N, C-alpha and C positions, 0 to 999 in steps of 0.2 A: 280422707280423714284430716281434720283441722284441729289445732289446739285452741280450745275455747277461750283460754286465758289471753290470747292475742286479740280477741274481739272487744272493741270498745263497748258494744251493746251488752256483752256479758258483764263487764265491769260495772256498768250503770245499773244493771239488773241486780247484781250482787249488793251494791251499795244501797239500793232501794230495799232489799230484803233486810239488811241490817237496820235500816231506819224504821221499817215496819215493826221489827222486834222491839226496838227501843220504845216506840210510841205505844205499842199495844201492851207493854209491860205495865202501863198506867191504867189500863181498862179495869172495870170492876171485876173483882174475883169471881163473881157468879158467871162471868162470860168466858172463863178459862177453857171450858169445853165447847163453847159456842163460837161467838164472833172472833174472839182472840185466836183460837185455834184455826179457824177458817181463813182469816186474813193472813196469818203466818204461813199456812200451807200454800196458799195461792201465790204469795210473794216469793217463796222459795221455788215454787214450780216454774216461775219465769226463767230464772237463771239455770235451773236444773234441766229444763227442756232445751235450752240453747246448748248446754254442755252435751246432752245426750245426742242431739242432732249432729253436732260436730264429730261425734264418735261413730256415726253411721257411715256407710259406704257410698252413698250416692247423694247427688244434689236434691233428688226428689224426696228422699228421707229427711235431709236437713231442712228442706222447705216445710215439710209436714210438721216437724218439731218446732220450728219457728212460728208456725201458725198456732200450735198449741200454746206456745209462750204468749202469743198475742191474746188468746182467749183468757189465759191466767191473768194477764195485765188488766184486762177488762173487768175480771172478777175483783181484783184488788181495787180498781177504780171505784166500783160500786161500794165495796165493803168499807172503804175509808170515808166515802160520802155518808153512808149510813152511820158509821161510828161518829162522825163529826156532828150529824144532825141529832144523834142520841146524847150528845154532850160528853162523849168519851175522849175527845181530843179538841184542843183549841184551834182557832183559825190559823195560827202560825204553823202548827204541826200539819194541819190539813193542807194548807197551801204548799208547803215543802214537799209533802208526799205526792200531792196531785201533780205538781210540776215535774217531779221525778218520773211518775207514771206516764205523763204525756210525752216526755223525752224518750223514754224506753219504747213506747208504742210507735213513735215516728221512726226511730232507728230500726226497729223490727220491720216495719212496713217497707222502708228503703232497702233493707237487706233482702227481704223476700222478693222484691221486684228485681234486684240485682242478680239473684240466683237464676231467674228465668232465662 
């Protein structure tokens, strides 16, 4: 068992989720139960699965939850691209979020390899 708060990747994923909440607050109100909800859930899922994996008893389980986090990061990656192309966020916000997602995905990938 490992304290997830000690992991840099968790801190980056948490920061990303906070940013997604800020940016998605500006989405059209008709998206509250659609894209806004989806992108928020997926963003929160990244850090949540890192935390859950750290609370499990084996490296195999930790790796499984990190892979789920990677899947959630890919979801967010697409959802912010869609949001940007729909005009729900400007290029600056998109660039910042996309950069954060790429960083988290690289960190997750490295951590997954390290666990093996």
